[in-house]
C-alpha positions in Angstrom: -128.1 -2.0 -29.2 -129.3 -5.2 -31.0 -127.4 -8.4 -30.4 -128.0 -11.9 -31.8 -126.5 -14.2 -29.2 -123.5 -16.2 -30.5 -123.2 -19.9 -29.6 -120.2 -19.1 -27.4 -122.6 -17.4 -24.9 -125.3 -20.1 -25.0 -126.7 -20.9 -21.5 -125.2 -17.9 -19.8 -127.2 -15.1 -18.3 -127.1 -11.8 -20.2 -125.3 -10.3 -17.3 -122.7 -13.0 -17.3 -122.1 -12.5 -21.0 -121.6 -8.8 -20.5 -119.3 -9.4 -17.6 -117.2 -11.8 -19.7 -116.9 -9.0 -22.2 -115.7 -6.7 -19.4 -118.5 -4.2 -19.5 -117.8 -2.0 -16.4 -119.9 -2.0 -13.2 -121.4 1.4 -13.9 -122.9 0.3 -17.2 -124.0 -3.0 -15.7 -125.9 -1.2 -12.9 -127.6 1.0 -15.5 -128.8 -2.1 -17.3 -129.7 -3.9 -14.1 -132.1 -1.0 -13.3 -133.5 -0.7 -16.9 -136.9 -1.9 -17.9 -136.0 -1.6 -21.6 -134.1 -4.9 -22.1 -135.9 -7.3 -24.4 -135.1 -10.9 -25.4 -136.9 -12.1 -28.5 -139.3 -9.2 -28.1 -140.2 -9.8 -24.5 -139.1 -7.6 -21.6 -136.4 -9.3 -19.6 -134.1 -8.6 -16.6 -130.3 -8.5 -17.0 -130.0 -11.8 -15.2 -132.2 -13.6 -17.7 -130.7 -16.7 -19.4 -129.8 -16.4 -23.1 -129.4 -19.0 -25.9 -127.9 -19.2 -29.3 -129.7 -17.0 -31.8 -131.7 -15.0 -29.2 -132.4 -11.5 -30.4 -131.5 -9.2 -27.5 -132.0 -5.4 -27.4 -130.1 -3.4 -24.8 -131.1 0.2 -24.1 -129.0 3.1 -25.1 -126.9 4.5 -22.2 -127.5 8.0 -23.6 -123.9 8.7 -24.6 -123.5 10.6 -27.8 -120.4 11.8 -29.6 -120.0 15.6 -29.9 -117.9 15.8 -33.1 -119.1 18.3 -35.7 -119.5 16.8 -39.2 -116.9 18.0 -41.7 -119.0 17.4 -44.8 -116.2 15.3 -46.1 -116.3 11.5 -46.4 -113.7 9.0 -45.1 -112.8 5.6 -46.3 -114.5 2.8 -44.4 -112.6 -0.4 -44.7 -114.8 -2.6 -42.5 -118.1 -1.9 -40.8 -120.8 -3.7 -38.9 -123.5 -2.4 -36.5 -121.0 -2.3 -33.6 -117.7 -1.0 -34.9 -115.8 0.1 -38.0 -112.2 0.2 -39.3 -111.3 3.4 -41.1 -108.4 4.6 -43.2 -106.7 7.7 -41.8 -104.7 9.7 -44.4 -101.4 11.3 -43.6 -101.6 14.8 -42.2 -105.1 14.3 -40.7 -105.6 14.3 -36.9 -107.4 11.3 -35.4 -109.7 13.6 -33.5 -110.0 17.3 -32.7 -108.1 18.8 -29.7 -110.8 21.5 -29.5 -114.5 20.9 -30.3 -114.6 23.6 -32.9 -112.1 21.7 -35.1 -113.8 20.1 -38.1 -111.0 18.7 -40.3 -110.1 15.5 -38.4 -110.8 11.8 -39.1 -113.6 11.7 -36.5 -115.3 14.8 -38.1 -115.2 13.0 -41.4 -116.4 9.8 -39.7 -119.6 11.3 -38.2 -120.4 12.7 -41.7 -119.9 9.3 -43.3 -121.3 6.8 -40.8 -124.9 6.9 -39.5 -124.5 6.6 -35.8 -125.0 8.9 -32.8 -121.9 7.4 -31.2 -118.5 7.2 -32.8 -115.3 7.1 -30.8 -111.7 6.0 -31.7 -110.4 2.9 -29.8 -106.8 3.9 -30.4 -105.1 6.8 -32.1 -102.5 7.5 -34.8 -100.0 10.3 -35.0 -101.1 13.1 -37.4 -98.4 12.2 -39.9 -99.1 8.4 -39.7 -101.5 7.0 -42.2 -103.4 3.7 -42.1 -106.1 1.7 -40.4 -107.8 2.8 -37.2 -110.6 1.1 -35.1 -113.6 3.0 -33.9 -116.6 1.9 -31.8 -120.2 2.7 -32.8 -121.7 2.0 -29.3 -120.5 3.0 -25.8 -120.8 -0.6 -24.5 -118.8 -1.9 -27.4 -116.2 0.9 -26.7 -115.8 -0.5 -23.2 -115.3 -4.0 -24.6 -112.7 -2.9 -27.1 -110.9 -0.7 -24.6 -110.4 -3.7 -22.4 -109.3 -5.8 -25.3 -106.7 -3.1 -26.3 -105.4 -3.0 -22.7 -105.1 -6.8 -22.6 -103.3 -6.7 -26.0 -106.1 -8.8 -27.6 -106.2 -6.3 -30.6 -103.1 -7.0 -32.7 -101.8 -3.8 -34.4 -99.1 -4.2 -37.0 -97.2 -1.2 -38.5 -94.7 -0.8 -41.3 -91.8 1.6 -40.8 -89.1 2.4 -43.4 -85.7 3.4 -42.1 -82.6 4.7 -43.9 -80.3 1.7 -43.9 -79.5 -1.1 -46.3 -78.7 -3.3 -43.3 -81.3 -5.9 -42.3 -82.4 -5.5 -38.7 -82.7 -8.6 -36.7 -86.1 -9.3 -35.0 -85.9 -7.6 -31.6 -87.9 -6.2 -28.8 -87.4 -2.6 -27.8 -88.4 -2.3 -24.1 -87.7 1.3 -23.1 -90.0 3.6 -21.0 -91.2 6.9 -22.7 -92.2 10.3 -21.3 -92.6 13.8 -22.5 -89.3 15.6 -23.1 -89.2 18.6 -20.8 -86.6 20.3 -22.9 -88.2 20.0 -26.3 -91.9 20.9 -26.9 -94.0 18.2 -28.5 -91.3 15.6 -28.2 -91.0 12.4 -26.2 -87.9 10.6 -25.1 -86.7 7.4 -23.5 -86.2 7.9 -19.8 -86.3 5.6 -16.7 -89.0 7.9 -15.3 -91.3 7.3 -18.2 -94.2 4.9 -18.8 -93.6 1.3 -19.9 -93.3 1.1 -23.7 -92.6 -2.1 -25.6 -92.2 -2.4 -29.4 -91.6 -5.6 -31.3 -89.7 -5.6 -34.6 -91.0 -8.8 -36.2 -89.1 -8.8 -39.4 -87.3 -6.6 -41.9 -86.9 -6.5 -45.7 -84.1 -4.6 -47.5 -84.8 -2.8 -50.7 -82.4 -0.6 -52.8 -83.7 2.5 -51.0 -84.4 1.5 -47.4 -85.1 -1.2 -44.9 -88.7 -1.9 -44.3 -89.7 -3.1 -40.8 -92.8 -4.9 -39.7 -93.6 -3.9 -36.1 -96.1 -4.9 -33.5 -97.0 -2.8 -30.5 -97.4 -4.2 -27.1 -98.1 -0.8 -25.6 -99.4 2.4 -27.3 -97.5 5.4 -26.1 -97.5 8.7 -28.0 -94.9 8.6 -30.8 -93.8 5.2 -29.5 -92.5 3.6 -32.7 -90.8 6.9 -33.7 -89.1 7.3 -30.4 -88.0 3.7 -30.1 -86.5 3.5 -33.6 -84.7 6.7 -33.1 -83.5 5.4 -29.7 -81.8 2.4 -31.4 -80.3 4.5 -34.1 -82.8 4.0 -37.0 -85.3 6.9 -37.1 -88.2 6.6 -39.5 -87.6 8.1 -42.9 -89.4 11.5 -43.3 -89.5 12.2 -39.5 -88.5 15.8 -38.8 -89.1 15.4 -35.1 -87.0 12.4 -34.2 -84.8 12.2 -37.4 -83.0 14.7 -39.6 -85.7 15.0 -42.3 -86.8 18.4 -43.4 -89.8 17.0 -45.2 -93.1 16.0 -43.7 -93.2 12.6 -45.4 -93.3 10.1 -42.5 -92.8 6.6 -43.7 -94.8 5.0 -40.9 -98.0 3.1 -41.7 -100.7 1.4 -39.6 -100.7 -1.6 -41.8 -102.9 -4.2 -40.3 -105.4 -4.7 -37.4 -106.7 -8.1 -36.2 -108.9 -9.2 -33.3 -111.8 -11.4 -32.3 -115.0 -9.5 -32.5 -116.5 -9.3 -29.0 -120.1 -9.8 -30.0 -119.9 -11.6 -33.4 -117.1 -13.8 -32.1 -115.4 -13.9 -35.6 -111.9 -12.8 -36.6 -111.8 -9.3 -38.0 -108.7 -8.6 -40.0 -108.1 -5.5 -42.1 -104.9 -5.1 -44.0 -103.7 -2.5 -46.4 -102.3 -3.3 -49.8 -98.6 -2.7 -49.5 -98.5 -1.3 -53.0 -100.6 1.7 -51.9 -98.2 2.7 -49.0 
């Protein structure tokens, strides 16, 4: 992996920079033992000092993705050498559940993007469409995983619910677990994992109320379960609502974060007119 050192890391050692980006101990040990690190073309140890503009090359950890190419392209909304933001259509899985599957977003991604390593940082339900973040390097994946767990990656969704009433901004804090009585469903239960959904604002149209939602946690079906729990299931949801059509009106609308290596704001937002 090639990195040009940002001024925010000037004067640090390479190891301290990677620690500040929360690269795990296992990967740091691998790099500490490596003889393949270079700074400005010269071999260097992991504890070497770095300065703004230095060209650093870190060796490949050997991790490769195993997804089979689908021979279908996907829409790339943002890409650099470290990560990409893709558009996931409705009805397409984020990744295969079995390695012989070839019609998921990650299968399309490995056909579209030239990289030996591509892995999703988060996931979307099959019937949810919108933006999704993927890592193009295993070290970057570790950085982004930590950012996601610390809520440093802001994910905004739009959900349409069947009411003409404007919902007040609110936080739905209700733990979620698999429903033992209904296959493939989740429910709110005190025995579940913490789940927090923020309804930021709402807009009423002649046909529905459109909610802007931010996730604090990312449990399976979280938005769908939480909105059904408060009495406003997402339109087109046959699992948690009364819809008989597979037309889920839930969209991963925007993602925003500070790029761990480029140290710039990455913000990708869909055009609402296309939802």
